[in-house]
C-alpha positions as CSV (number, residue, x, y, z in Angstrom):
1,M,26.4,-8.3,-16.1
2,D,30.1,-8.9,-15.5
3,V,30.9,-9.8,-11.8
4,E,34.4,-9.8,-10.3
5,I,35.0,-11.3,-6.9
6,V,38.0,-10.4,-4.8
7,G,38.3,-12.3,-1.5
8,E,40.1,-14.6,0.9
9,D,37.9,-17.7,0.4
10,K,38.5,-19.3,-3.0
11,F,35.9,-21.9,-2.2
12,G,33.2,-19.4,-1.3
13,E,33.8,-16.9,-4.1
14,P,31.9,-18.8,-6.9
15,A,29.0,-19.4,-4.6
16,Y,28.8,-15.8,-3.6
17,K,29.1,-14.7,-7.3
18,K,26.1,-16.9,-8.0
19,L,24.2,-15.6,-5.0
20,F,24.8,-12.0,-6.1
21,E,23.8,-12.7,-9.7
22,D,20.7,-14.6,-8.6
23,T,19.6,-11.9,-6.2
24,M,20.0,-9.1,-8.8
25,S,18.2,-11.2,-11.4
26,D,15.3,-12.1,-9.0
27,L,14.8,-8.5,-8.1
28,N,15.0,-7.4,-11.8
29,K,18.1,-5.3,-11.3
30,A,20.6,-7.3,-13.3
31,V,19.5,-5.6,-16.5
32,L,20.5,-2.3,-15.0
33,I,24.0,-3.3,-14.1
34,E,26.9,-3.3,-16.5
35,R,29.5,-4.7,-14.1
36,A,30.1,-5.4,-10.4
37,K,33.0,-5.9,-8.1
38,L,32.6,-7.6,-4.8
39,V,35.4,-7.5,-2.2
40,L,34.8,-10.2,0.5
41,K,36.9,-10.2,3.6
42,P,35.0,-12.0,6.3
43,S,38.0,-12.2,8.6
44,V,38.2,-8.3,9.0
45,P,35.0,-8.2,8.5
46,L,34.8,-6.0,5.4
47,F,32.5,-6.2,2.4
48,V,32.7,-3.8,-0.5
49,F,30.1,-4.1,-3.2
50,S,30.5,-1.7,-6.2
51,I,28.4,-1.6,-9.3
52,V,28.5,0.3,-12.6
53,L,25.0,1.0,-14.0
54,K,24.4,0.8,-17.7
55,A,22.8,4.3,-17.5
56,D,22.4,7.0,-14.9
57,P,19.0,6.6,-13.2
58,G,16.9,9.5,-14.1
59,N,13.2,10.4,-14.4
60,K,11.5,8.3,-17.0
61,T,8.7,9.7,-19.2
62,V,6.2,7.7,-21.2
63,V,8.1,8.4,-24.4
64,D,11.3,7.1,-22.8
65,V,9.9,3.6,-22.3
66,A,7.3,3.3,-25.1
67,N,6.7,4.1,-28.7
68,V,3.9,6.7,-29.1
69,R,2.0,7.9,-32.1
70,E,-1.1,10.1,-32.6
71,E,-3.8,9.5,-35.1
72,N,-6.8,11.9,-35.0
73,S,-8.1,11.9,-31.5
74,I,-6.5,8.6,-30.4
75,T,-2.9,8.2,-29.1
76,Y,-1.4,4.7,-29.5
77,I,1.2,3.6,-27.0
78,T,3.4,0.5,-27.4
79,I,5.3,-0.2,-24.2
80,T,8.9,-1.2,-25.0
81,Q,10.2,-1.6,-21.4
82,E,7.8,-4.0,-19.6
83,R,8.9,-3.0,-16.1
84,Y,7.2,0.4,-16.5
85,A,3.9,-0.9,-17.7
86,P,2.1,-0.5,-14.4
87,D,3.5,3.0,-13.9
88,I,2.4,4.0,-17.4
89,L,-1.2,2.7,-16.8
90,R,-1.3,4.4,-13.4
91,A,-0.2,7.7,-14.8
92,L,-2.6,7.5,-17.8
93,W,-5.6,6.6,-15.6
94,T,-4.8,9.4,-13.2
95,K,-4.6,12.0,-16.0
96,Y,-7.2,10.8,-18.5
97,G,-9.5,8.5,-16.4
98,R,-10.0,4.8,-16.9
99,N,-12.7,5.2,-19.4
100,K,-10.4,6.9,-21.9
101,V,-7.5,4.4,-21.5
102,V,-8.0,1.1,-23.3
103,Q,-5.3,-1.6,-22.9
104,Q,-5.6,-3.7,-26.0
105,T,-2.8,-6.1,-25.1
106,R,-0.2,-6.4,-22.5
107,F,1.9,-3.7,-24.2
108,D,-0.5,-1.8,-26.4
109,I,-2.6,1.0,-25.1
110,E,-5.0,3.5,-26.7
111,V,-5.8,6.8,-25.1
112,S,-8.5,9.1,-26.2
113,N,-7.7,12.9,-26.5
114,A,-4.1,12.5,-25.2
115,K,-1.5,14.7,-26.8
116,M,2.1,13.7,-27.6
117,S,3.4,16.8,-25.9
118,E,1.7,15.8,-22.7
119,L,3.2,12.3,-22.8
120,K,6.7,13.7,-23.4
121,D,6.5,15.5,-20.0
122,M,4.6,12.8,-18.1
123,V,7.0,11.4,-15.5
124,I,6.2,7.7,-14.7
125,A,9.2,6.8,-12.6
126,S,11.8,8.8,-10.8
127,G,15.5,8.1,-10.8
128,E,15.5,8.3,-7.0
129,Q,13.1,5.4,-6.9
130,D,15.4,3.3,-9.1
131,L,18.4,4.2,-6.9
132,R,16.5,3.1,-3.8
133,E,15.5,-0.2,-5.4
134,I,19.1,-0.8,-6.5
135,M,20.4,0.0,-3.0
136,G,17.9,-2.4,-1.5
137,A,19.0,-5.1,-3.9
138,L,22.7,-4.5,-3.0
139,W,21.9,-4.7,0.7
140,R,19.9,-7.9,0.3
141,S,22.8,-9.6,-1.4
142,M,25.2,-8.8,1.5
143,P,25.7,-11.2,4.5
144,E,23.1,-11.0,7.2
145,G,24.0,-9.0,10.3
146,I,25.9,-6.3,8.4
147,K,24.5,-3.1,10.0
148,N,27.3,-0.5,9.5
149,R,27.2,0.7,5.9
150,R,28.5,3.6,4.0
151,T,27.4,4.3,0.5
152,L,29.3,6.2,-2.2
153,I,27.3,7.3,-5.2
154,D,28.3,9.4,-8.2
155,G,26.9,9.2,-11.7
156,G,26.5,5.6,-12.6
157,V,28.8,4.1,-9.9
158,I,27.4,2.9,-6.6
159,T,29.7,1.4,-3.9
160,V,28.6,0.1,-0.5
161,I,31.2,-0.4,2.2
162,A,30.0,-2.6,5.0
163,T,31.2,-4.1,8.3
164,E,29.9,-5.6,11.5
165,E,32.4,-3.6,13.5
166,L,33.1,0.2,13.8
167,M,33.9,1.6,10.4
168,Q,37.6,2.3,10.4
169,P,39.3,4.9,8.2
170,E,41.3,2.1,6.4
171,M,38.0,0.4,5.5
172,M,36.6,3.6,4.0
173,D,39.9,4.0,2.1
174,E,39.7,0.5,0.7
175,G,36.1,1.2,-0.3
176,R,37.1,4.5,-2.0
177,Q,39.8,2.6,-3.9
178,V,37.3,0.1,-5.2
179,H,34.9,3.0,-6.1
180,L,37.7,4.7,-8.1
181,S,38.6,1.4,-9.9
182,M,35.0,1.2,-11.1
183,G,35.1,4.7,-12.5
184,G,33.8,6.7,-9.6
185,V,35.3,9.9,-8.2
186,A,37.3,10.1,-5.0
187,D,35.5,13.0,-3.3
188,V,32.0,11.5,-2.7
């Protein structure tokens, strides 16, 4: 994740960059972010955090996050994206019952009488949930007390414009400019 800091406080910028990177890493969101731009203007006060995601969040199915193969009446699943392991197990248990789902190792699962076609359509995580989690991570990385926020989202670009004061049109304009510079569109 590439992080660019634009601000008034040259001493505080490296510390804030580390805080942002650590927060995203601790919340397991750093792997989803390609690059970030943080505009820090505490004297205004105005904070603009904009990120570009590596991929648009969308619904994830079992086959999106695991390798799946069928042999006779057993379907073998090898999880390739660990963060979805609990979601896969929950979905499999719900559909097939715990007695037909055997977890051999942390990432290897066997399911009796499951069909590949069913697993291709089995949604285990929604893109909306990922967006909520990313937004929560962005908000946690902002200074405390920031209550007035506006969010711009389009495709893989998310920009949060925040202030402690009333949101002024020039603040929104600056936020839109940052959003545009990150690849977003103007009319969100």
